[in-house]
N, C-alpha and C positions, 0 to 999 in steps of 0.2 A: 504493500500500500504506500510505500515511500514515494513512488512516482505520482500518485494521486495527491499526496500532500504537497509535493513540489509544484505540481500544476496549480493547485489551489492557491499557493502563495505568489504565483506569477502576477506582477503588477499590471501587465497588459490586460488582464481580465477586468481590472478596475476601470481602465481607460475605455475598454469596450462597453462595459456596463453603463458608464456615464454617457458615452456617445449614443448608444441605443436609446437610452431614456430621454435625452434631449431631442433626438431626432423625432421620436414619437410625440412628445409633448408639444414640440413646435408645430406639429400638424393640427393640433386641436383648434387653434383660432381660425384655421382655414376651413376645416371640414365641419365642425360642429354647428356653426351658425346656420348652415343650410338645412339642418335637420329640425328646425323649429316646428314645422307643420306635420311632422310624421308621428307614428306611434312611438311611445305610449303617452307622450305629452298631450296629444289630442284627447285622450281619455280623461286625464286629470283636469285639464283646463276646461273643456266643454262641460264635463259633469259638474264641476264646481260652479261654473258660470250659470248653468241651468238652475242650480240651487239658489244662487244669488237672485235670479229673476223669478223665483217662486215656482219653478217647474220641477217635476219629479223625473230625474234622469234614469230611473229604473223602469218606469212605466212608459216613458216617451222615448222615441228614437233620438239619438244624438246626431243623426245625419244632417238635418236642416241647419243646425248651428255650426256643425263642422264645415259644411260646404260654404256657408255664408262667411265664415272667418278665414277660409283658405286652407283648412286642414285637409290632410289625406284621410278619407273615410274608408273604413274597412267593414265589409259585410260580416266578417267573422264575429264581431261583437257589436250588435246594433244599439245596445244600451250601455250605460256606464258600467265598467267592469271592476271598480274598486269600491270598498265598503264606505258607508257614510262618514266614518271617522276620518278617513283619508281625504275625502272630498271637502269636509269642513275644514280640515287643517290646511288645505290648498286654497281656500277661499280668498285670502289676502292677495295671492298671486293672480287668481282669476279676475280680480277687480282691475288688474292692469292690462294694458295692451298685450297681445300674445307674444310678440318678440321680446318685450321687456320682461314678462313673466318667465319666458324660456331662458333668458340670460341669467336671471336670479336662480332658477332651478338648476341650470348647468353649473353655476358656482357652488350650489349646495351639494351637488353630486361630487364635484372635485374636492370640496371641503370634507365630505364624508370619507373619501379615499385617503386624504391626508390624515384624518383622525384614526382610521384603521391602521395605517402604517405607523403612526406615532404610538398607538396603544400596543401594537406588536412589539415595538422597541421597548416600551416602558414595562410591559408585563414580563418580558423575558430577561430584562436587566443585563447583568454581567454575562449571562450565558450567550447572548447574541452581541458580537462585537460590532463596532461601527461599520467595519468593512462587510461583515455578514449582512447587516441591515441594508447596506447599499444594494446588494444582490437581491435581497427580498423585495426592496422597493422597485427595482428594475423589472424583476420577473412578474411581480403583481401588476404594475402599471402597464406593462406591455402585453399582458395576457389578453386573450380574446374575450374573456368574460368581462374585464374592465372596459375594453373597447366597445363591446356590444351594449354594456350598461349605458355608456355615454351616448352612443349613436341612437339608441332607442329610448333615452330618457327614463330609464328604469328606476324603481324604488329600492333595489336590492343593496346599493351602496349605503344608503341611509339606514336601512334595516340592519345590515351587517355591522355598521358603526355602533348602532344602539345595542346590539347583542354583545359585542365585544366590550362596550362600556359597562354593560350589566355584569359581565364576568370580572372586569376590573374592580367594580364596586364590591362584588362578592369576595374577591381576593383581599380587599382592604377591610373586610369585616363589616361593610355596610349592607347587610343582608336585606333590609327593608327596601333600600333604594335599588338594589339589584333586582328584586322581584318586581318593583314598580316599573323599572326600565324595560325588563323583558316583557311585561304585560303591555306596556305602551307599544312595543314593536309588534306584539301579537294582535292587538286591537286594530293596527293599521293593515296587517296582512297576516292571516291566521297562523301560518305554519311555525313562526317562532314560539307559539304556545307549547310546542313539543318539548321545549327546554324548560318550561316553567316548573314542572315537578322536581327537577334536579335542584333548581335554585331554592325551592321551598324546603326540601328535606335535607339538603346538604349544608345549609347555613347553620351557624352556631346557635347556641342558646338552648333553652328548655323546650319541651314539647309544647308548652303553652305559648312560647314565643313563635314557634312555627305555626301554630293555629292562628295567632294574631296576624302573621304575615299573610296567611291564606285568606282570612277575612278581609284584610286590607286590599288584596288583589281583587276579591269578589266585589268589594265596595267600589273600587276604581273602575272596573269593567261596567258595573251597573250604572255608575254615574256617567260614563262616556256614552253608553247606549241611550240613557235618558236625555242627555243634552243634545245629542245628534238626531234624536227622533226615532222611537221604537217602530213607528210605521215605515220609516225609510229602511230600517234594518229588515223588516218583514218583506218589503218589496225587493230588497237586495237578494235575500235568500230565495225568494220565489221566482224572480225573473232574471237576475244577473248571473248568479252562479250556474244554473242549468245551461244558460246560453254560452258561458265561457268555458266551463270545465267539461261540458259534454263533448266538445270537439278536440280536447287535448289528446285523446287517444288517436294514434295515427299521425299526429304531427311530428315532423322530423326534428323539432327543437325541444322535445320533451324527453328527459333522461331519468325519469324515476323508475324504480324497480316495479312498482305497481303498474305503471304504464307499459313496461315491457311484458309483464305477465298478461295484461289485458290484450295487448297487440298480438301476442302469440295465440291467445284464444280466438281472436278475430280471424287470424290466418288459418286456424283449424277449420273455420267455417267459410273459407274462401273469401274473407273480408266482407261477407254479407250475412252476419249472424241474425237470427231471429230476435225479437224483443226479449224473449226469455233468456236466450243464450247471451245476449249483450248484458243483461242485468247480472247473470251468473258470473261472467268474466270480470265485470266491474267489481263485484263482491270479492272474487278471488284475488284480483290485483290489490284492492284496498287492504284485505286481510294480510297479504304477503308483506306489504309495507308496515302494517301495525306489528306484525310478528318481529320484524327487524328492529323496530323501535323498542319493543318490549325486551328483546334479547340484549340490546345495548344497556337498558336500564338494569336488567338482571346482573350483567357483568359489573356495572358500577356499584350495585348494592352489595355484591359478594366481595368485591375487591375495592376497598375504600382507601387504599394507600396513597393514591396520587390523583387529587382533584383535577389537575391540569389535563391528564390523560383522559379522565372521565369526560370533561367538557369537550375535548376534541372528538372523542368517540361519539358523543351524543350529537354534536354538530353534523358529523357524517351521517349518523342514523336519521337525522331530520331530513337530510337531502335524499337519502335512499328511500325513506318510507313515505314521504309526502306524495300526494297524487300527482301534482304538477311540479316538475323541477326542470326549468329551462336553463339554457347556458348562462344566463345572467346570475343564477343563484350560486355559482361556484366561487363567488367572492367570499362566501362564508368559510372557504377552505384556506384563506390566506394565513390565518393563525395556526390551524392544525398542520398545514404543510410545513410551516416554519418550525414548529415543534418537532415534527417528524424528521426534518433535516438535522436538527440539533441532536436527536437520538442517534441518527445514522453517523453524524460526525463524531459522537462520543465513542462509538464502536464501529468504525468503518470497515466494510468488506466490499469487494468488487460487486458482489451480487446485490447487496443492499443499496449501493450507489446506483446501479443499473435499474433496480426496482423502483427507486424514487424518481429517477429520470423518466422512466416509461410512464409513471403516473402523471407527471407534469405534461408530457406529450399527449397522453390520452385526454386529459382535461381540456386541452386546447384543440382537439380534433373535432371541432364543431362543424356541422353541415358537411357530410361526406359527399363525394363526387356524384353528380346526377346519373352517372352511368349505372349505378346500382339500383336506381328507381325502376329499371326495366325488370327487376327481379324482386318483387315486393317482400317475399319472405326473407330472402337474404338481406335485403335492405334494412329490415328490422334489426338484425344482428350488427350490421356495419354501422348503422346510425347510433347504436348504443355504446360505441367506444368510450365516450366520456363517462358513461355510467360504470364501465369497467374500471376506469380510473378512480371514481369515487369509491367503488367497492374495494379497490386496492388500498386506498387510504384507510377505509374501515377495517380491513383485515390487519393492516399494520398496527393500528391502535388496539384492536382486539387482542393481538398477541402481546403487545406491550402491557396491557392492563392486567393480564394474567401472569406476567413475568416480572417479578419484583426487581430483577437486575436491570430491566429495561427502563425503569423509571428514573428520571432526573428530578431531584427535589426542586420544587418551585420556590423562588424567592418571594418573600412577602412584599406587597406593594402598599406603600403608605401614602 
């Protein structure tokens, strides 16, 4: 392994990392402004603006306002696709002209990326050198998941920053704030709620303190639902979720394990399943994802030596087990992948280095060549290469959590 260590110390790698980072960031002011009228900013802005004008964006089509304001309308989701909590949060921007609102939202996304990278550095402390953090920043910023998040104005950068901030609060012993922050992320887009049980039961204090935190979370969620309108939430569940989630199966940008299982079931029926078969495979796919999440929690409960590895494993389980996991969601792996790299660096072998490199490549293999679309069944497996990368990260932490020698003690964050 001496040749790997010598290669890692080569200063030309630093120069290359900085050059690649600057080359990409310099393109943002050129490319991003032209994306103001595209998905998903259209969804946020039009849905919130309809609320400002007293219209229900879940019962009424967003097409008339989208076309009138110059946005690109998609038939895929004719109504607002985000919950009332997010639309209300976005209202201040919806009161501005579209381009001005887009600029502020773009800076919010970039700011969220900066916070993620800063928290990675702060949480890992002395274990991650300044030079190591440079490569983490370069690989994260230049990843396809960050590029797609910015091009499509996604919410995942903001949510990932909130989830990592919740973990930082948890590490600092501020368990109530950690639960509140993870609940805020969950009420904006539901899948971060997968992590909430861990934040509730792994926090310090007595059983009574844990119950108080649970009651606080319930009170917070009820308050948000009440303030944003229970009727809007009812319409969101009745009209928006069936319209959006129902088409996720078969889409090439969905990398969840439940989606893979359901797609294989559809393939078994020649991609034209009966309503009963469709419901059955949806159920099987959903149950597969829930089993993965339950298995991760079981491992965390049985082996409580290393909370950092637990958090990383559960982040991976959240991505594997959620019904819809698009390429944007992989930003949640920025911290787990950095932790995995530190574990590999602590005990480097050629195969562990290759394993981690293949994972990074797989996570960036979004949108396979169109050639495979001529073979729908094979295309399912080729399209899921990023999912194989996520499963690879999960397998890594699954082994680490059962191996006490693999754990690297986490430093306290004050």
